[in-house]
Structure formats: C-alpha cells, structure tokens
N, C-alpha and C positions, 0 to 999 in steps of 0.2 A: 504494500500500500504506500502510495506517495503522500507527502505532507499535505497536499491540497485535498486529497480524498479524506484524510484524517480530519482536517479542519472542517470539511463539510459535514461529516458525521457528528463531530463535536458540536458544531453550531446548530445542528438539527436536534440536539438533545439526546443523541444516542450514547450508549455506554461504550466508551473507547478504551477502557482499562485493559481489556484483553490484548491490546496491541503493545502494552508496555511490560517490561521485565522489572517488576518491583524489587526483585532480589538484589539488583545492582543499584538501587536508589541510594543517593547520598544526600545528606542535608548539611550543606556548608555551614560551618560555625556552630552546628548543633550536635556534633559528634562528641561523645563523652571522653574525658581523659582523667584517669584517676590521679588524685593528689592525697597527700597525708597532711592532716592538720591536728595539732595537739591542743586540747581545750582543758582548762582547769575543771576540777570535779564539780564546782558549783554551777558552771555553765552547762556541763553535761546533764546535771540534775534538772536544770531549767528547761533544756531542750527536750529531755525525756518527758517531763510533765506536760509541755506544750504538745508534743507528739501524741501522747496518750489522750489529751483533751480533744485533739483534732481527729484522732483515729488514723494517724499515718505514722510512718517511721521517722526516726531522727533525721536521716538524710534528707527526706522530703521537706522537713521544717527548715533545715539549713539552706537548701537550694532555694526555697521560696523566699526566705528572708533576704538572702544575698541578691536574688533577682530583683526583688522590690527595691532594694537600695540602689542597685545599678540603674534601674529604670528611672530613678529620681534625678539622675545626672542630666 
C-alpha cells in the first residue's frame, strides 16, 4: 500500500492499524532509563504513606511529583 492509499483510508475513518508494526514503535524522550536515588528514611516513610493513600506504588508517586515540578518550568 502506498502512502496516498493509506491517507485515504485514514481520512475515511477506516482502521489502518493493521498496516503498522507496533512492535518497533519508539516514543522519543519517553523511553525509561533506570537511575538510583538514595532518600532518607523519613522521606521514604512519607512516600510510602502517600502511595498507600493513592493506591499506587512508591515509584509512581515519585514520577508524578517530579513530572509536576518539571511541568511548572
């Protein structure tokens, strides 16, 4: 299928996902990279309390708070 045919199908509202290989999909700047951060015990306790309150894990709380702070820039 050429790009013009794909555009026509998409513009007509047809499902075109079958024409893409999602296993090779990359999301620039959204790929994870592990890091190690040491926190004092009182911070870990606070993070764990907030995670329990929200029903998520500690990592989710940390990522959410950091993302919110970075979005404020």
